[in-house]
DSSP file (Angstrom, degrees, kcal/mol; ACC not computed):
  #  RESIDUE AA STRUCTURE BP1 BP2  ACC     N-H-->O    O-->H-N    N-H-->O    O-->H-N    TCO  KAPPA ALPHA  PHI   PSI    X-CA   Y-CA   Z-CA
    1    1 A M              0   0    0      0, 0.0    13,-0.3     0, 0.0     2,-0.0   0.000 360.0 360.0 360.0 113.1    0.0    0.0    0.0
    2    2 A G  E     -A   13   0A   0     11,-1.7    11,-1.4    62,-0.1     2,-0.3  -0.150 360.0-144.9 -86.5-175.1    1.7    3.2   -1.2
    3    3 A S  E     -AB  12  63A   0     60,-3.0    60,-3.2     9,-0.3     2,-0.4  -0.991  12.2-144.6-152.0 158.7    0.9    6.7   -0.2
    4    4 A I  E     -AB  11  62A   0      7,-2.4     7,-2.5    -2,-0.3     2,-0.5  -0.995  19.6-152.0-122.5 131.3    0.7   10.3   -1.4
    5    5 A R  E     +AB  10  61A   0     56,-2.8    56,-1.4    -2,-0.4     2,-0.4  -0.912  22.5 163.6-110.9 128.7    1.7   13.1    1.0
    6    6 A Y  E >   -AB   9  60A   0      3,-2.9     3,-2.8    -2,-0.5    54,-0.1  -0.972  66.2 -21.4-146.0 124.0    0.1   16.5    0.6
    7    7 A D  T 3  S-     0   0    0     52,-0.6     3,-0.1    -2,-0.4    53,-0.1   0.829 127.3 -46.1  46.3  44.4    0.1   19.4    3.2
    8    8 A G  T 3  S+     0   0    0      1,-0.2    99,-1.8    99,-0.1     2,-0.5   0.420 116.1 114.9  84.0  -3.1    0.7   17.2    6.2
    9    9 A L  E <   -AC   6 106A   0     -3,-2.8    -3,-2.9    97,-0.2     2,-0.6  -0.896  48.3-163.1-106.4 126.3   -1.9   14.6    5.0
   10   10 A T  E     -AC   5 105A   0     95,-3.6    95,-2.7    -2,-0.5     2,-0.5  -0.954   8.3-169.7-108.8 120.9   -0.7   11.1    4.1
   11   11 A T  E     -AC   4 104A   0     -7,-2.5    -7,-2.4    -2,-0.6     2,-0.5  -0.941  12.3-141.5-116.0 130.7   -3.2    9.2    2.1
   12   12 A H  E     +AC   3 103A   0     91,-2.8    91,-0.9    -2,-0.5     2,-0.3  -0.805  26.5 164.6-101.6 125.3   -2.8    5.5    1.4
   13   13 A F  E     -A    2   0A   0    -11,-1.4   -11,-1.7    -2,-0.5    89,-0.1  -0.907  46.8 -87.1-128.8 156.6   -3.6    3.9   -2.0
   14   14 A D     >  -     0   0    0     -2,-0.3     4,-3.0   -13,-0.3     5,-0.2  -0.394  42.5-117.2 -57.3 139.8   -2.8    0.6   -3.6
   15   15 A D  H  > S+     0   0    0      1,-0.2     4,-2.5     2,-0.2     5,-0.2   0.875 113.7  52.2 -52.3 -44.0    0.5    0.9   -5.5
   16   16 A R  H  > S+     0   0    0      2,-0.2     4,-1.6     1,-0.2    -1,-0.2   0.932 113.1  42.6 -61.0 -48.0   -1.2    0.2   -8.8
   17   17 A L  H  > S+     0   0    0      1,-0.2     4,-2.5     2,-0.2    -2,-0.2   0.932 112.7  54.3 -63.9 -44.7   -3.8    2.8   -8.3
   18   18 A L  H  X S+     0   0    0     -4,-3.0     4,-3.1     1,-0.2    -2,-0.2   0.880 104.4  54.9 -57.7 -40.8   -1.2    5.2   -7.0
   19   19 A T  H  X S+     0   0    0     -4,-2.5     4,-1.9    -5,-0.2    -1,-0.2   0.931 110.1  45.9 -59.6 -46.1    1.0    4.7  -10.1
   20   20 A H  H  X S+     0   0    0     -4,-1.6     4,-1.8     2,-0.2    -2,-0.2   0.899 113.1  50.3 -63.7 -40.9   -2.0    5.7  -12.4
   21   21 A L  H  X S+     0   0    0     -4,-2.5     4,-3.2     1,-0.2     5,-0.3   0.914 107.3  54.1 -60.7 -44.5   -2.7    8.7  -10.2
   22   22 A Q  H  X S+     0   0    0     -4,-3.1     4,-2.6     1,-0.2     5,-0.3   0.900 107.7  50.5 -59.4 -40.9    0.9    9.8  -10.3
   23   23 A I  H  X S+     0   0    0     -4,-1.9     4,-2.0     2,-0.2    -1,-0.2   0.933 114.1  43.3 -61.7 -45.8    0.9    9.8  -14.1
   24   24 A I  H  X S+     0   0    0     -4,-1.8     4,-2.3     2,-0.2    -2,-0.2   0.932 116.0  47.5 -68.4 -47.1   -2.3   11.8  -14.3
   25   25 A I  H  X S+     0   0    0     -4,-3.2     4,-2.7     1,-0.2     5,-0.2   0.929 112.7  48.8 -62.0 -47.3   -1.3   14.3  -11.5
   26   26 A V  H  X S+     0   0    0     -4,-2.6     4,-2.5    -5,-0.3    -1,-0.2   0.906 110.7  51.1 -61.8 -42.4    2.2   14.9  -13.0
   27   27 A Q  H  X S+     0   0    0     -4,-2.0     4,-1.2    -5,-0.3    -1,-0.2   0.920 112.2  45.9 -60.9 -44.2    0.8   15.5  -16.5
   28   28 A K  H  <>S+     0   0    0     -4,-2.3     5,-2.4     1,-0.2     3,-0.3   0.932 114.9  46.4 -65.5 -45.0   -1.7   18.0  -15.2
   29   29 A L  H ><5S+     0   0    0     -4,-2.7     3,-1.7     1,-0.2    -2,-0.2   0.855 107.1  57.9 -68.3 -34.1    1.0   19.9  -13.1
   30   30 A M  H 3<5S+     0   0    0     -4,-2.5    -1,-0.2     1,-0.3    -2,-0.2   0.857 105.9  50.2 -61.6 -33.0    3.5   19.9  -15.9
   31   31 A R  T 3<5S-     0   0    0     -4,-1.2    -1,-0.3    -3,-0.3    -2,-0.2   0.356 119.1-118.0 -83.8   4.8    0.9   21.7  -18.0
   32   32 A E  T < 5 +     0   0    0     -3,-1.7     2,-0.4     1,-0.2    -3,-0.2   0.858  64.1 149.5  59.0  40.0    0.6   24.1  -15.0
   33   33 A E      < -     0   0    0     -5,-2.4     2,-0.3    -6,-0.1    -1,-0.2  -0.866  36.6-148.6-103.5 134.0   -3.1   23.2  -14.5
   34   34 A S        +     0   0    0     -2,-0.4     2,-0.3    21,-0.1    21,-0.2  -0.739  27.0 161.2 -96.4 152.0   -4.7   23.2  -11.1
   35   35 A F  E     -D   54   0B   0     19,-2.5    19,-3.2    -2,-0.3     2,-0.3  -0.988  37.9-103.3-164.2 165.3   -7.5   20.8  -10.2
   36   36 A L  E     -D   53   0B   0     -2,-0.3    54,-2.7    17,-0.2     2,-0.4  -0.738  26.8-165.2 -96.2 141.8   -9.4   19.1   -7.5
   37   37 A M  E     +De  52  90B   0     15,-2.6    15,-2.6    -2,-0.3     2,-0.3  -0.998  13.1 176.1-127.8 130.1   -8.8   15.5   -6.5
   38   38 A S  E     +De  51  91B   0     52,-2.9    54,-2.9    -2,-0.4     2,-0.3  -0.953   6.9 172.9-136.0 154.1  -11.3   13.6   -4.4
   39   39 A W  E     -D   50   0B   0     11,-2.2    11,-2.4    -2,-0.3     2,-0.3  -0.958  37.8 -95.0-150.5 166.3  -11.7   10.1   -3.0
   40   40 A K  E     -Df  49 101B   0     60,-1.5    62,-2.2    52,-0.3     9,-0.3  -0.692  41.8-125.7 -83.3 134.3  -13.9    8.1   -0.7
   41   41 A D  E     - f   0 102B   0      7,-3.0    62,-0.2    -2,-0.3    60,-0.1  -0.587  24.7-112.9 -80.5 145.1  -12.6    7.7    2.9
   42   42 A S    > > -     0   0    0     60,-2.4     5,-2.3    -2,-0.2     3,-1.5  -0.217  33.0-102.3 -65.9 165.6  -12.2    4.3    4.3
   43   43 A L  G > 5S+     0   0    0      1,-0.3     3,-1.6     3,-0.2    -1,-0.1   0.848 121.1  63.4 -57.8 -36.3  -14.4    3.2    7.3
   44   44 A S  G 3 5S+     0   0    0      1,-0.3    -1,-0.3     2,-0.1    59,-0.1   0.666 106.1  43.2 -68.2 -15.8  -11.5    3.8    9.6
   45   45 A T  G < 5S-     0   0    0     -3,-1.5    -1,-0.3    57,-0.1     3,-0.2   0.174 134.9 -79.5-113.8  15.4  -11.4    7.6    8.7
   46   46 A G  T < 5 -     0   0    0     -3,-1.6    -3,-0.2     1,-0.2    70,-0.2   0.323  52.0-102.6 112.6 -10.8  -15.2    8.1    8.8
   47   47 A D  S   <S+     0   0    0     -5,-2.3    -4,-0.2     1,-0.1    -1,-0.2   0.725  87.4 113.6  65.9  22.3  -16.5    6.7    5.6
   48   48 A G        -     0   0    0     -6,-0.3    -7,-3.0    -3,-0.2     2,-0.3   0.136  68.4 -88.9 -98.5-143.2  -16.9   10.2    4.1
   49   49 A R  E     -D   40   0B   0     -9,-0.3     2,-0.4    -3,-0.1    -9,-0.2  -0.957  25.6-155.8-133.4 153.1  -15.1   11.9    1.3
   50   50 A T  E     -D   39   0B   0    -11,-2.4   -11,-2.2    -2,-0.3     2,-0.4  -0.991   9.1-173.4-128.1 139.3  -11.9   14.0    1.1
   51   51 A A  E     -D   38   0B   0     -2,-0.4     2,-0.3   -13,-0.2   -13,-0.2  -0.993   1.0-171.6-131.4 139.6  -11.0   16.5   -1.6
   52   52 A I  E     -D   37   0B   0    -15,-2.6   -15,-2.6    -2,-0.4     2,-0.6  -0.950  21.8-128.6-126.9 150.4   -7.7   18.4   -2.1
   53   53 A W  E     -D   36   0B   0     -2,-0.3     2,-0.4   -17,-0.2   -17,-0.2  -0.887  25.2-163.3-100.6 124.7   -6.8   21.2   -4.4
   54   54 A L  E     +D   35   0B   0    -19,-3.2   -19,-2.5    -2,-0.6   -48,-0.0  -0.919  14.9 165.6-111.5 132.6   -3.6   20.5   -6.4
   55   55 A S    >   -     0   0    0     -2,-0.4     3,-2.2   -21,-0.2   -21,-0.1  -0.882  53.7 -96.0-136.3 166.5   -1.7   23.3   -8.2
   56   56 A P  T 3  S+     0   0    0      0, 0.0   -22,-0.0     0, 0.0   -27,-0.0   0.765 124.5  57.1 -54.1 -27.2    1.8   23.6   -9.8
   57   57 A E  T 3  S+     0   0    0      2,-0.1     2,-0.1   -25,-0.0    -3,-0.0   0.575  83.2 113.1 -82.4  -9.0    3.0   25.0   -6.5
   58   58 A T    <   -     0   0    0     -3,-2.2     2,-0.7     1,-0.1    -4,-0.1  -0.390  62.2-140.2 -68.7 135.6    1.9   22.0   -4.5
   59   59 A T        +     0   0    0     -2,-0.1   -52,-0.6     2,-0.0     2,-0.4  -0.868  29.1 175.9 -99.1 120.5    4.5   19.8   -2.9
   60   60 A L  E     -B    6   0A   0     -2,-0.7     2,-0.4   -54,-0.1   -54,-0.2  -0.920  19.0-161.3-123.7 147.4    3.7   16.2   -3.3
   61   61 A T  E     -B    5   0A   0    -56,-1.4   -56,-2.8    -2,-0.4     2,-0.5  -0.992   5.4-160.5-128.8 125.7    5.5   13.0   -2.3
   62   62 A F  E     -B    4   0A   0     -2,-0.4     2,-0.5   -58,-0.2   -58,-0.2  -0.906  10.2-172.3-101.8 126.8    4.6    9.6   -3.8
   63   63 A K  E     -B    3   0A   0    -60,-3.2   -60,-3.0    -2,-0.5     2,-0.4  -0.978   2.8-165.1-125.1 123.8    5.8    6.6   -1.8
   64   64 A F        -     0   0    0     -2,-0.5   -62,-0.1   -62,-0.2   -50,-0.1  -0.867  16.1-155.6-110.5 140.9    5.4    3.1   -3.2
   65   65 A V  S    S+     0   0    0     -2,-0.4     2,-0.2     2,-0.0    -1,-0.1   0.901  80.7  63.1 -77.9 -42.6    5.8    0.0   -1.1
   66   66 A G  S    S-     0   0    0      1,-0.1    -2,-0.1     2,-0.1     0, 0.0  -0.494  72.6-144.8 -85.4 155.8    6.8   -2.2   -4.1
   67   67 A S  S    S+     0   0    0     -2,-0.2     2,-0.4     2,-0.1    -1,-0.1   0.613  75.6  82.2 -94.4 -13.9    9.9   -1.6   -6.2
   68   68 A R  S    S-     0   0    0      1,-0.0    -2,-0.1     0, 0.0     0, 0.0  -0.756  80.0-124.1 -96.4 137.6    8.4   -2.6   -9.6
   69   69 A V        -     0   0    0     -2,-0.4     3,-0.1     1,-0.1   -53,-0.1  -0.661  34.6-127.8 -75.6 123.1    6.3   -0.3  -11.7
   70   70 A P        -     0   0    0      0, 0.0     2,-0.1     0, 0.0    -1,-0.1  -0.206  32.6 -82.9 -70.3 165.0    3.0   -2.1  -12.3
   71   71 A E        -     0   0    0      1,-0.1     2,-0.5     2,-0.0     0, 0.0  -0.424  47.4-125.2 -62.8 138.3    1.5   -2.5  -15.8
   72   72 A I        -     0   0    0     -2,-0.1     2,-0.8    -3,-0.1     3,-0.1  -0.776  11.0-146.6 -95.2 128.8   -0.3    0.6  -16.9
   73   73 A N     >  -     0   0    0     -2,-0.5     4,-2.5     1,-0.2     5,-0.2  -0.840   8.5-162.3 -93.5 106.6   -4.0    0.2  -18.0
   74   74 A K  H  > S+     0   0    0     -2,-0.8     4,-2.4     1,-0.2    -1,-0.2   0.842  87.8  52.0 -62.7 -35.7   -4.4    2.7  -20.8
   75   75 A K  H  > S+     0   0    0      2,-0.2     4,-2.2     1,-0.2    -1,-0.2   0.911 112.0  46.0 -68.1 -41.7   -8.2    2.7  -20.6
   76   76 A W  H  > S+     0   0    0      2,-0.2     4,-2.7     1,-0.2     5,-0.2   0.907 111.9  51.7 -64.2 -42.9   -8.1    3.3  -16.9
   77   77 A L  H  X S+     0   0    0     -4,-2.5     4,-2.6     1,-0.2    -2,-0.2   0.921 109.9  49.7 -62.5 -43.7   -5.5    6.1  -17.3
   78   78 A L  H  X S+     0   0    0     -4,-2.4     4,-2.7     2,-0.2    -1,-0.2   0.921 110.8  49.6 -60.2 -45.5   -7.8    7.7  -20.0
   79   79 A R  H  X S+     0   0    0     -4,-2.2     4,-1.9     2,-0.2    -2,-0.2   0.899 112.7  46.5 -62.3 -42.3  -10.8    7.5  -17.6
   80   80 A L  H  X S+     0   0    0     -4,-2.7     4,-2.4     2,-0.2    -1,-0.2   0.905 112.7  50.8 -65.6 -41.3   -8.8    9.1  -14.8
   81   81 A G  H  X S+     0   0    0     -4,-2.6     4,-1.5    -5,-0.2    -2,-0.2   0.905 108.8  50.7 -61.4 -43.9   -7.5   11.8  -17.1
   82   82 A E  H  < S+     0   0    0     -4,-2.7     4,-0.4     1,-0.2    -1,-0.2   0.912 110.9  49.9 -58.5 -43.9  -10.9   12.6  -18.4
   83   83 A S  H >< S+     0   0    0     -4,-1.9     3,-1.5     1,-0.2     6,-0.4   0.917 107.6  53.2 -61.1 -44.9  -12.1   12.9  -14.8
   84   84 A A  H 3< S+     0   0    0     -4,-2.4     6,-0.3     1,-0.3    -1,-0.2   0.813 110.1  48.9 -62.3 -31.4   -9.2   15.2  -13.9
   85   85 A S  T 3< S+     0   0    0     -4,-1.5    -1,-0.3    -3,-0.2    -2,-0.2   0.417  97.6  91.7 -90.7   0.8  -10.1   17.5  -16.7
   86   86 A S  S X  S-     0   0    0     -3,-1.5     3,-0.9    -4,-0.4     4,-0.1  -0.354  91.6-104.6 -88.9 172.4  -13.7   17.7  -15.8
   87   87 A T  T 3  S+     0   0    0      1,-0.2    -1,-0.1    -2,-0.1     3,-0.1   0.708 120.4  57.4 -70.2 -19.1  -15.5   20.2  -13.6
   88   88 A T  T 3  S-     0   0    0      1,-0.2    -1,-0.2    -5,-0.1    -4,-0.1   0.639 104.3-139.3 -83.3 -14.0  -15.7   17.6  -10.9
   89   89 A G    <   -     0   0    0     -3,-0.9     2,-0.8    -6,-0.4   -52,-0.2  -0.234  49.0 -24.6  82.4-178.7  -12.0   17.2  -10.8
   90   90 A L  E     -e   37   0B   0    -54,-2.7   -52,-2.9    -6,-0.3     2,-0.7  -0.584  60.5-166.4 -73.1 109.2  -10.1   13.9  -10.5
   91   91 A I  E     -e   38   0B   0     -2,-0.8     2,-0.5   -54,-0.2   -52,-0.2  -0.881  24.0-125.2 -97.2 118.3  -12.4   11.5   -8.8
   92   92 A V        +     0   0    0    -54,-2.9     8,-2.3    -2,-0.7     2,-0.3  -0.492  40.9 166.5 -74.3 118.4  -10.3    8.5   -7.7
   93   93 A T  B     -G   99   0C   0     -2,-0.5     6,-0.2     6,-0.3     5,-0.1  -0.913  31.7-115.9-127.1 155.5  -11.7    5.3   -9.0
   94   94 A G    >   -     0   0    0      4,-3.1     3,-2.1    -2,-0.3     6,-0.1  -0.181  44.6 -88.0 -79.2 179.7  -10.4    1.8   -9.3
   95   95 A E  T 3  S+     0   0    0      1,-0.3    -1,-0.1     2,-0.1    -2,-0.0   0.798 128.8  57.2 -59.8 -29.8   -9.7   -0.1  -12.4
   96   96 A D  T 3  S-     0   0    0      2,-0.1    -1,-0.3     1,-0.0     3,-0.1   0.436 118.9-109.5 -84.8   0.7  -13.3   -1.3  -12.4
   97   97 A G  S <  S+     0   0    0     -3,-2.1     2,-0.2     1,-0.3    -2,-0.1   0.332  77.6 128.4  89.7  -5.2  -14.6    2.3  -12.3
   98   98 A E  S    S-     0   0    0      1,-0.1    -4,-3.1    -5,-0.1    -1,-0.3  -0.496  72.8 -87.3 -82.0 153.3  -15.9    2.1   -8.7
   99   99 A L  B     -G   93   0C   0     -6,-0.2     2,-0.4    -2,-0.2    -6,-0.3  -0.329  43.2-134.0 -56.8 136.0  -14.9    4.7   -6.2
  100  100 A A        -     0   0    0     -8,-2.3   -60,-1.5    -3,-0.1     2,-0.3  -0.804  13.4-141.0 -97.5 135.4  -11.7    3.8   -4.5
  101  101 A A  E     -f   40   0B   0     -2,-0.4     2,-0.3   -62,-0.1   -60,-0.2  -0.741  20.9-175.2 -95.7 143.8  -11.5    4.2   -0.7
  102  102 A A  E     -f   41   0B   0    -62,-2.2   -60,-2.4    -2,-0.3     2,-0.5  -0.960  22.2-131.7-136.6 152.0   -8.3    5.5    0.9
  103  103 A E  E     -C   12   0A   0    -91,-0.9   -91,-2.8    -2,-0.3     2,-0.4  -0.928  24.4-163.5-107.0 126.6   -7.2    5.9    4.5
  104  104 A A  E     +C   11   0A   0     -2,-0.5     2,-0.3   -93,-0.2   -93,-0.3  -0.878  10.8 174.9-110.9 141.5   -5.7    9.3    5.4
  105  105 A T  E     +C   10   0A   0    -95,-2.7   -95,-3.6    -2,-0.4     2,-0.3  -0.952  31.6  65.7-138.3 157.3   -3.6   10.2    8.4
  106  106 A G  E >  S-C    9   0A   0     -2,-0.3     3,-2.2     3,-0.3   -97,-0.2  -0.871  94.5 -20.6 132.0-162.0   -1.8   13.4    9.5
  107  107 A S  T 3  S+     0   0    0    -99,-1.8   -98,-0.1    -2,-0.3    -1,-0.1   0.679 122.8  63.9 -62.1 -21.0   -2.4   16.9   10.5
  108  108 A R  T 3  S+     0   0    0      1,-0.2    -1,-0.3  -100,-0.2   -99,-0.1   0.646 110.3  39.7 -75.2 -15.8   -5.9   17.1    8.9
  109  109 A Y  S <  S+     0   0    0     -3,-2.2    -3,-0.3     5,-0.1     5,-0.3  -0.415  81.2 174.1-130.7  59.2   -7.1   14.4   11.4
  110  110 A P    >   -     0   0    0      0, 0.0     3,-2.7     0, 0.0     4,-0.3  -0.469  52.0 -59.5 -74.0 135.3   -5.4   15.3   14.7
  111  111 A G  G >  S+     0   0    0      1,-0.3     3,-1.3    -2,-0.2     6,-0.1   0.059 123.4   3.2  38.6-119.1   -6.4   13.2   17.8
  112  112 A N  G 3  S+     0   0    0      1,-0.3    -1,-0.3     4,-0.0     5,-0.1   0.436 119.4  74.5 -81.1   2.8  -10.1   13.5   18.6
  113  113 A L  G <   +     0   0    0     -3,-2.7    -1,-0.3     2,-0.1    -2,-0.2   0.496  68.4 116.4 -89.2  -3.2  -10.9   15.6   15.5
  114  114 A R  S X  S-     0   0    0     -3,-1.3     3,-1.8    -4,-0.3    -5,-0.1  -0.456  80.6 -98.2 -64.9 133.9  -10.5   12.5   13.3
  115  115 A P  T 3  S+     0   0    0      0, 0.0    -1,-0.1     0, 0.0   -68,-0.1  -0.154 109.5  30.2 -53.2 144.9  -13.8   11.6   11.6
  116  116 A G  T 3         0   0    0    -70,-0.2   -70,-0.1   -71,-0.1    -2,-0.1   0.340 360.0 360.0  87.5  -5.8  -15.7    8.9   13.3
  117  117 A N    <         0   0    0     -3,-1.8    -3,-0.1    -5,-0.1    -1,-0.0   0.404 360.0 360.0-103.2 360.0  -14.4    9.8   16.8
């Protein structure tokens, strides 16, 4: 399970999904495009939704657990890219098109302010 770190928030995604997200995010930021990215929270973080604003000035860290780059699914990549360019922003979905859940930790969920507590 890899992670993306943004503004003190570490969000965990499957390495395969994270690889596809990295490609889309880097493409958008290289074109100096800002956009919204959102995902479904896991039950452990309240089962809600999280959205972040990404811009070329954003500092991101992608951390992968595995050392091998997974096979890229071009159809999935296209679907994620279309989402990122839409008015809803990049909605994180799995390869099957279903919303992908992620667990986030960090400064956005300190102590008893964490959703579900």
